[in-house]
C-alpha positions in Angstrom: -7.6 -14.3 38.0 -7.6 -15.1 41.2 -3.8 -14.0 41.2 -4.5 -10.8 39.5 -7.1 -10.1 42.2 -5.0 -10.7 44.9 -2.2 -8.8 43.6 -4.0 -5.4 42.4 -6.7 -5.8 45.6 -9.5 -6.1 42.7 -13.0 -7.8 43.3 -12.9 -10.6 40.7 -15.7 -10.3 38.9 -14.2 -6.4 38.1 -11.1 -8.1 36.8 -13.1 -10.9 34.8 -14.8 -8.0 33.0 -11.8 -5.9 32.6 -10.5 -9.2 30.8 -13.4 -9.6 28.9 -14.0 -6.2 27.6 -14.4 -5.9 23.8 -11.4 -4.3 22.0 -12.0 -1.6 19.5 -11.6 -4.5 17.0 -14.1 -6.4 18.5 -16.8 -3.6 18.2 -15.5 -2.6 14.7 -17.6 -3.7 12.0 -15.0 -3.7 9.0 -11.1 -4.3 9.7 -8.5 -4.2 7.4 -5.0 -5.6 8.1 -1.4 -4.6 6.3 1.9 -5.2 7.0 5.3 -4.6 5.1 9.1 -5.8 5.9 12.4 -4.8 4.6 15.4 -6.6 3.5 18.7 -6.1 3.3 20.7 -9.5 3.7 20.0 -13.3 3.2 18.0 -14.6 0.1 17.0 -12.2 -2.4 17.8 -8.7 -2.8 17.7 -5.8 -0.3 14.0 -4.0 -0.8 10.6 -3.1 0.6 7.4 -5.0 0.0 3.6 -4.8 1.5 0.7 -6.7 1.3 -3.2 -5.8 2.0 -5.8 -8.4 1.2 -4.3 -9.0 -1.9 -3.0 -5.7 -3.0 0.8 -6.2 -2.6 3.6 -3.9 -3.9 7.8 -4.1 -4.2 10.7 -2.3 -4.6 14.3 -3.2 -5.0 16.6 -1.1 -2.9 19.4 1.2 -4.8 22.7 1.7 -4.0 21.9 4.8 -2.5 19.2 3.6 -0.2 22.0 1.1 1.2 23.2 3.6 3.7 20.2 2.9 6.2 20.1 0.9 8.8 17.4 -2.0 8.5 15.6 -0.5 11.5 15.1 2.7 9.4 14.0 0.8 6.1 11.3 -1.0 7.9 9.9 2.3 9.4 10.2 3.8 6.1 8.0 1.1 4.8 5.6 1.3 6.8 5.4 5.2 5.6 5.5 3.8 1.8 2.1 1.4 2.5 0.3 4.3 3.5 1.1 5.9 0.6 0.6 3.1 -1.6 -2.3 1.6 -0.3 -3.9 4.8 0.5 -6.9 4.8 -1.9 -7.9 1.6 0.0 -7.0 2.4 3.1 -9.7 5.3 2.8 -13.2 4.6 4.2 -15.6 4.8 1.0 -18.3 7.5 1.0 -21.1 7.1 2.9 -19.4 5.1 5.3 -20.3 6.2 9.3 -17.2 7.0 10.9 -15.8 4.3 13.1 -16.9 1.6 11.1 -13.7 0.9 9.5 -10.3 0.2 11.2 -6.9 -0.7 10.3 -4.4 -2.9 11.6 -0.6 -2.2 10.6 1.3 -4.6 11.2 5.2 -4.9 11.2 8.1 -7.6 12.7 9.9 -4.8 13.4 9.6 -3.8 16.8 11.1 -0.3 17.1 9.1 0.6 14.2 6.1 -0.1 15.9 7.3 1.3 19.8 8.0 4.3 17.8 4.1 4.6 16.4 2.7 3.2 19.6 4.7 5.6 21.9 5.7 8.4 19.9 9.3 7.6 21.3 12.1 7.8 18.6 15.7 8.5 19.8 17.9 8.3 16.7 17.8 11.4 14.5 17.1 9.0 11.1 14.0 7.2 12.8 12.7 11.0 14.1 12.8 12.1 10.7 10.7 9.1 9.4 8.3 9.6 11.9 8.1 13.5 11.1 7.7 12.5 7.9 5.4 10.1 8.3 3.1 12.7 10.3 3.4 14.7 7.4 1.7 12.4 4.8 -1.8 14.1 4.1 -2.5 10.2 3.7 -1.4 9.3 7.0 -3.4 11.9 8.5 -6.7 11.0 7.0 -6.8 7.5 8.6 -4.7 7.8 11.7 -7.7 8.2 14.1 -8.7 4.5 12.7 -4.8 3.2 12.8 -4.1 0.4 15.3 -0.2 -0.7 15.4 0.5 -4.3 15.9 4.0 -6.8 16.0 3.9 -9.5 14.1 7.0 -11.8 15.0 9.0 -13.0 11.4 6.9 -16.0 10.5 3.4 -14.2 11.0 4.8 -11.5 8.0 4.8 -15.0 5.3 3.7 -12.6 2.8 5.1 -9.5 2.9 8.4 -10.7 3.7 8.9 -12.4 0.1 7.9 -9.3 -1.5 10.5 -7.4 0.5 13.2 -10.0 -1.0 12.0 -9.8 -4.6 11.3 -13.7 -4.3 8.0 -13.1 -6.6 8.2 -16.8 -7.1 7.8 -17.6 -3.5 5.0 -15.0 -3.3 3.0 -16.5 -6.1 2.9 -19.8 -4.3 1.2 -18.4 -0.9 -1.2 -17.0 -2.8 -1.9 -20.1 -4.7 -2.1 -22.0 -1.5 -4.6 -19.6 0.0 -6.6 -19.2 -3.3 -5.9 -15.3 -3.8 -5.3 -13.8 -7.1 -2.8 -11.2 -6.2 -3.0 -7.1 -7.5 0.4 -5.4 -7.4 0.4 -2.0 -7.1 3.1 0.6 -8.5 5.3 2.0 -6.2 4.6 5.6 -5.7 6.3 8.3 -6.7 5.8 9.9 -3.4 7.1 7.0 -1.6 10.5 7.0 -3.5 10.9 11.0 -2.7 10.4 9.8 1.0 12.6 6.8 0.8 15.4 9.2 -1.1 14.7 12.0 0.7 15.4 9.9 4.4 18.5 8.4 3.2 19.7 11.9 2.2 19.4 12.7 5.9 21.1 9.5 7.1 24.1 10.4 4.8 24.5 14.1 6.5 24.0 12.2 10.2 26.5 9.9 9.3 29.9 11.8 9.9 28.4 13.4 12.7 27.5 10.1 14.1 31.2 8.6 13.9 32.7 11.7 15.3 29.9 11.4 18.2 31.1 7.6 18.7 34.6 8.5 18.3 34.3 11.1 21.1 32.3 8.6 23.7 35.1 6.0 23.2 38.1 8.5 24.2 35.7 9.9 27.2 36.8 8.3 30.4 33.2 8.6 31.5 32.2 5.7 29.0 
């Protein structure tokens, strides 16, 4: 604190109050956490998965989806969770405004940065962001959502779901005393995933051509 004070020229009491100021999550009586993940390599099979307080979903990727880079799949998983968990994320009737906060967690830093800073740069990430913003399920809750980055080991529940490792997930639930409820992979989530994959297939020839031009450019 003294170092902060010296660097910022602030009074020590002011710095202390700023550090100790409760966040909106601390002030909120009800906070819902949910996480998701995507996998392409490693154990299990390529897929997507999400988890929220005992509720879970999992989807095995088809060959038509394998054109997508892992960063895009991680971002798609976020959008899928808003669709699949929607009825559980929306505040029940009669709950006061601001009484519930939603914390969406992902171990994909690129997706979290896009959502926090509106900073998608690649065409496919821009497409996913636009599709997410257009989702009515997202529009209804977006003012209550915080996005946070999880390091891989912290995403222990969603990771096995994304790999189809149901045995590992079941063992984790048993150890935590949780009886999981699996939710179906919603048709709207599949439509979004297919649309992103189709967009990527159209983009690939263009990206390859641009990459070749850059490699042959003397300016780098």
